[in-house]
LUMDREN-870004 format. One record per residue (C-alpha): x negated, y negated, z; residue in one letter. Coordinates in nm, 3 decimals. Example, Ala and Ser with C-alpha at 12.3 -4.5 7.8 and 13.67 -1.06 7.14 Angstrom:
REM LUMDREN-870004
R,-1.230,0.450,0.780,A .
R,-1.367,0.106,0.714,S .
***
This chain:
REM LUMDREN-870004
R,-0.144,-0.094,-1.412,M .
R,-0.011,-0.377,-1.206,L .
R,0.009,-0.356,-0.837,S .
R,0.355,-0.383,-0.674,P .
R,0.227,-0.697,-0.516,Q .
R,0.199,-0.862,-0.842,V .
R,0.518,-0.718,-0.967,T .
R,0.701,-0.833,-0.679,N .
R,0.588,-1.193,-0.753,I .
R,0.707,-1.153,-1.134,A .
R,1.051,-1.046,-0.991,V .
R,1.073,-1.319,-0.739,M .
R,1.003,-1.572,-1.010,L .
R,1.246,-1.420,-1.269,L .
R,1.532,-1.400,-0.998,M .
R,1.469,-1.762,-0.872,M .
R,1.520,-1.891,-1.251,Q .
R,1.836,-1.661,-1.277,A .
R,1.961,-1.802,-0.928,S .
R,1.950,-2.154,-1.083,R .
R,2.203,-2.050,-1.357,R .
R,2.455,-1.877,-1.106,I .
R,2.710,-2.063,-0.895,D .
R,2.643,-1.948,-0.551,M .
R,2.958,-2.106,-0.395,E .
R,3.197,-1.930,-0.643,N .
R,3.377,-1.637,-0.450,E .
R,3.378,-1.402,-0.738,Q .
R,3.013,-1.448,-0.791,N .
R,2.978,-1.376,-0.436,I .
R,3.132,-1.058,-0.446,Q .
R,2.947,-0.955,-0.737,Y .
R,2.619,-1.007,-0.571,I .
R,2.731,-0.825,-0.268,R .
R,2.827,-0.540,-0.486,I .
R,2.498,-0.528,-0.665,A .
R,2.310,-0.561,-0.317,Y .
R,2.499,-0.263,-0.181,I .
R,2.432,-0.056,-0.505,V .
R,2.057,-0.124,-0.469,S .
R,2.034,-0.040,-0.112,I .
R,2.227,0.282,-0.170,V .
R,2.030,0.378,-0.485,S .
R,1.705,0.316,-0.301,S .
R,1.830,0.536,0.003,Y .
R,1.930,0.819,-0.252,L .
R,1.561,0.814,-0.398,I .
R,1.409,0.848,-0.088,Y .
R,1.638,1.161,0.000,M .
R,1.534,1.297,-0.318,V .
R,1.178,1.241,-0.245,I .
R,1.216,1.396,0.099,K .
R,1.379,1.732,-0.034,R .
R,1.077,1.777,-0.274,K .
R,0.850,1.711,0.016,I .
R,1.013,1.970,0.226,I .
R,1.042,2.225,-0.086,A .
R,0.658,2.171,-0.145,T .
R,0.580,2.246,0.221,N .
R,0.216,2.136,0.177,D .
R,0.022,2.201,0.507,E .
R,-0.307,2.079,0.392,T .
R,-0.450,1.883,0.708,P .
R,-0.442,1.494,0.692,V .
R,-0.696,1.296,0.918,K .
R,-0.564,0.965,1.034,I .
R,-0.779,0.718,1.207,V .
R,-0.588,0.421,1.356,S .
R,-0.700,0.074,1.281,A .
R,-0.887,-0.107,1.585,K .
R,-0.648,-0.378,1.752,N .
R,-0.810,-0.701,1.685,P .
R,-0.681,-0.817,2.019,M .
R,-0.851,-0.533,2.198,K .
R,-1.161,-0.463,2.038,P .
R,-1.297,-0.241,2.327,Q .
R,-1.022,0.010,2.281,E .
R,-1.150,0.305,2.077,P .
R,-1.000,0.416,1.751,Q .
R,-0.751,0.708,1.771,T .
R,-0.755,1.017,1.565,T .
R,-0.454,1.212,1.460,E .
R,-0.434,1.507,1.225,I .
R,-0.128,1.580,1.035,L .
R,-0.017,1.818,0.777,S .
R,0.053,1.664,0.431,T .
R,0.421,1.763,0.450,K .
R,0.432,1.568,0.800,E .
R,0.243,1.275,0.692,Y .
R,0.449,1.243,0.363,D .
R,0.774,1.273,0.565,L .
R,0.674,1.017,0.819,R .
R,0.586,0.767,0.518,E .
R,0.939,0.815,0.376,V .
R,1.110,0.752,0.676,D .
R,0.921,0.454,0.759,S .
R,1.035,0.323,0.412,A .
R,1.372,0.432,0.496,M .
R,1.360,0.204,0.826,R .
R,1.245,-0.079,0.654,S .
R,1.562,-0.072,0.418,I .
R,1.759,-0.082,0.756,L .
R,1.569,-0.386,0.867,S .
R,1.593,-0.546,0.549,G .
R,1.974,-0.498,0.562,M .
R,1.989,-0.635,0.907,A .
R,1.811,-0.951,0.812,M .
R,2.001,-1.010,0.502,M .
R,2.319,-0.944,0.695,G .
R,2.223,-1.209,0.944,F .
R,2.137,-1.460,0.668,M .
R,2.431,-1.399,0.464,H .
R,2.748,-1.312,0.685,L .
R,2.631,-1.546,0.999,Y .
R,2.449,-1.815,0.821,M .
R,2.629,-1.817,0.516,K .
R,2.336,-1.777,0.270,Y .
R,2.412,-1.617,-0.064,T .
R,2.076,-1.694,-0.258,N .
R,1.843,-1.481,-0.024,P .
R,2.100,-1.176,-0.103,L .
R,2.063,-1.237,-0.460,F .
R,1.690,-1.229,-0.449,M .
R,1.701,-0.896,-0.310,Q .
R,1.935,-0.720,-0.545,C .
R,1.643,-0.545,-0.737,I .
R,1.358,-0.507,-0.479,N .
R,1.513,-0.203,-0.274,P .
R,1.523,0.014,-0.615,I .
R,1.185,-0.150,-0.716,K .
R,0.999,-0.067,-0.391,N .
R,1.144,0.282,-0.373,A .
R,1.025,0.393,-0.721,L .
R,0.681,0.229,-0.684,E .
R,0.640,0.388,-0.335,H .
R,0.315,0.613,-0.319,N .
R,0.548,0.905,-0.234,E .
R,0.757,0.853,-0.527,A .
R,0.465,0.826,-0.764,R .
R,0.329,1.158,-0.618,I .
R,0.675,1.361,-0.604,H .
R,0.887,1.198,-0.862,L .
R,0.644,1.111,-1.142,F .
R,0.367,1.380,-1.088,G .
R,0.077,1.164,-1.019,H .
R,-0.225,1.328,-0.848,K .
R,-0.307,1.240,-0.493,A .
R,-0.619,1.080,-0.561,E .
R,-0.772,0.732,-0.596,G .
R,-0.527,0.489,-0.430,D .
R,-0.281,0.782,-0.396,L .
R,-0.529,0.965,-0.178,K .
R,-0.381,1.054,0.190,R .
R,-0.401,0.864,0.409,P .
R,-0.290,0.583,0.199,F .
R,-0.471,0.241,0.202,K .
R,-0.268,-0.044,0.291,S .
R,-0.320,-0.321,0.000,V .
R,-0.260,-0.687,0.083,G .
R,-0.153,-0.944,-0.183,L .
R,-0.517,-1.069,-0.252,L .
R,-0.654,-0.693,-0.263,D .
R,-0.392,-0.640,-0.531,G .
R,-0.462,-0.956,-0.738,L .
R,-0.848,-0.900,-0.687,M .
R,-0.893,-0.521,-0.665,G .
R,-1.130,-0.479,-0.956,N .
R,-1.356,-0.764,-0.847,A .
R,-1.350,-0.644,-0.471,A .
R,-1.462,-0.299,-0.609,A .
R,-1.736,-0.466,-0.811,G .
R,-1.866,-0.640,-0.524,N .
R,-1.869,-0.308,-0.324,D .
R,-2.079,-0.139,-0.593,D .
R,-2.335,-0.469,-0.606,S .
R,-2.350,-0.426,-0.237,K .
R,-2.425,-0.054,-0.252,K .
R,-2.707,-0.149,-0.504,D .
R,-2.830,-0.413,-0.300,E .
R,-2.857,-0.175,-0.001,T .
R,-3.034,0.096,-0.205,E .
R,-3.287,-0.160,-0.357,E .
R,-3.352,-0.281,-0.008,S .
R,-3.415,0.059,0.123,N .
R,-3.636,0.128,-0.178,T .
R,-3.846,-0.188,-0.085,L .
R,-3.870,-0.100,0.270,E .
R,-4.008,0.245,0.218,S .
R,-4.251,0.141,-0.052,A .
R,-4.494,-0.053,0.177,P .
R,-4.460,0.253,0.420,A .
R,-4.567,0.499,0.141,S .
R,-4.844,0.284,0.016,A .
R,-5.006,0.257,0.378,T .
R,-4.975,0.632,0.412,T .
R,-5.148,0.689,0.089,S .
R,-5.413,0.450,0.178,G .
R,-5.479,0.611,0.508,T .
R,-5.513,0.951,0.335,S .
R,-5.766,0.809,0.087,N .
R,-5.964,0.661,0.357,R .
R,-5.987,0.995,0.565,I .
R,-6.090,1.188,0.238,E .
R,-6.371,0.939,0.197,E .
R,-6.486,0.996,0.564,L .
R,-6.495,1.350,0.513,N .
***
């Protein structure tokens, strides 16, 4: 299955090709684009509301341990640990996604209404719905996927390169693990040999 990062690039390329065929100066086309964007925003918001209702109905109180990432600018600060219920964690994730919708609307509104750019608005006509349906909470609560692997809580943040090279990275981790195990075996081998040799000499003296 392709990662959301990869599908985002595919959608962006398709929308770029489509935008070249549309007259962005035509007032009627601008109205259609505005309507499409508003429908996308409202639809994504409704999707998240449905997810929230399912989370509340499930009422999973299983604890989730969240360890905060270290601040690279302040490496001396210790990591903080927080314990939430699965319900609280899921609701926090959905609320964060809904806030990102609002921040995206603010940015698009500034670019379109103040700076008079229509192309960015057109480019974002699909992403809100796509992001909502591809969200980890949607995959669990709407599509019934098990909360394991990349859906295990707390969710791991995946970058673009990780999405493109996830399998290769996993292979590298396995190879590193094998190398570590091999190194430990090699380090323990001389110690075992030395112990064995010492034991034999003691038996000969006796």
